[in-house]
N, C-alpha and C positions, 0 to 999 in steps of 0.2 A: 624774672621774666622780661622786664623792660630792658635790662642790660643786654640780655641775649638777643632780643629783637634789634636793638641798636647795633650790636656787633654784626648781626646777620645783614642788616641794611647796608652797613659800611662795606662789608665784604662784597655784597652784590654790586654796589656802585663801583668799587674798584675793579671787580671782575668784568662788568659789562662795559665800562667806558674808560677805565684807567689808563690803558696803554695804546689805544687806537689800533688794535689788531694784534700786536705782539707776535707777528709771524704766523698767525693762524691762517691756514690755507683757505678754507671756505666756511663762512658762517653757517651755523646750524639753522635749518628752516623747519618749522613745524610740519609734520606729516600726519596724515590720517589714513586709515584703511580705505581702500577704494570703495566707492558707493556701489550698491548692487546694480543700479541702472543709471548710467551717466545721463544727466539732463542737459539740454542745450541752453546756451546763454540767452537771456532776453536781450534782443538787439535793438529794439526801437529806441530812438533818442529820448522819447518821453520817459523811458524807464530809468535812464541815467539821471541821478540827482547830484546836486552840488551842496557841500557843507563847508564852513570855514570858521576860523577864529580871527579873521581879519582879511583885508583886501589882498594880501600877498600869500595867503596860506590856504587856498581853495583846494578841496579834494572832491573827486568825482567817483561814483560807483561805476563799475564796469559790469561784471557778471552778477546777475541775480537769478536764482533758480526759477524754473517755471512754476506756475500755480500761485504766485504771490499776487494778491489782489489789493485789498484796501490799504492805502498808504496813509499813515497818520504821523503827526509830528512827535518826535521823541524829545522830551524836555528834561527828564531826570531818570537816573538809574541808581538804585541803592547798591553799594554804599558810595558811589562816585559823586552824587549830587547832580548839579546842572550839566546837561548834555545837549548838544545841538545836533539833531539828526532826524532819522525817519525809521518807522517800524511798519513792516508789511505783514499781512496775515493771509493764510490760505483759507480755503472754504471749510476745512475741518478744524480750524482754530490754531494751527501751528503758526509760529511767527519767526521773523528774522529782523534784526535791528542793526543799523549802521549809523554811527555818529562820531562827533568829535568832542573831546573834553578839553576846554581851554584852560590855560594857566598851569599846565604841568611843566615845571621848570627843568626837570632833568630825571635821570635814572633813579636817583635817591627818592625823589618825590613820587615817581611812578610806583616804586616798590612799596611805599608807605600807604598807598590809597586803599588797598584791600588786604586785610589781615590774613585771609585764608588763601591768597593767590600763590601760585608757584611761578618761578622765574622762567623766562623763555626768550627767544630771539625771533625777530621777523625782519628779513632783508638786512641783517647785520645791526639791527636796532633793538634796544631793550624792550621786552614785552612781559606781560603777566597774563596768566590764565587762571580762571576759577570757575566753579560751578555753584549754582544756587538752585536747590531742588533738582529738577531734571534738565535745567537750562545751562548752557555753556557760554562763557564770556572770554574774549581775548581783547586786551588793550595794549597797544604799543605806542612808543614815543616816535612820532613822525618827524618832529623837529622840536627844539626847545619852545615851549608854550603851547604845543598842539599834540595831543594823543588821540589815536583813532581807536574806536570801539566797534567790534563786530560781535554780535550775540545771537543766539538762536535757541528755540525750544528743542526738545529731544529729537523729534523727527527730522529736523533740518541741521543738526549739529555737524554731520559729515560734510555739509556744504560750506562751513566756515572757512577752511583753507582756500577754497576756490574764490569765495567772495573777497577774502583778504588780498589775494593776488590781483584781483581785478580793480582794486582801489588805486586810483592814479591821482597825483597831485603835482604841484610845482616841485622841481628838484630842490632839495634842501641844501643849504650851504653847510658843508661839513668841516 
């Protein structure tokens, strides 16, 4: 079992970052079925929050769904451990979280963080997706040392791709 996992991790690292494109036309981006009623973005500057793993790696949220109220600090997510970010709740108890995981060294490290995760790509960068209960999680490598997490409870899962697209940061050196 351990050897199969090591082989799978090695293949994932080579596939995700080994050749820098290898002539691939357009990187795959995660898609979700359209939501039944599109919701407008929260535009006030107070809604946008900043997270970072250092002074030069600051990320900001853009789109957040309507109806999110109480914002609390997000400090840990199982099985990732320490996370720097925020979690919002709706009046009926649904939640959405955005954060950064510092110290993720590369694609191989990213793949090894969650045993049940599946591989994905976001804006040409390695990503993993997983679920726990009825909640969905996406974590992608923004730059070496910084991975970005977007997670949501069941009712807000369809908002994850739009929240991911709205996250902006400093351009990473590639």
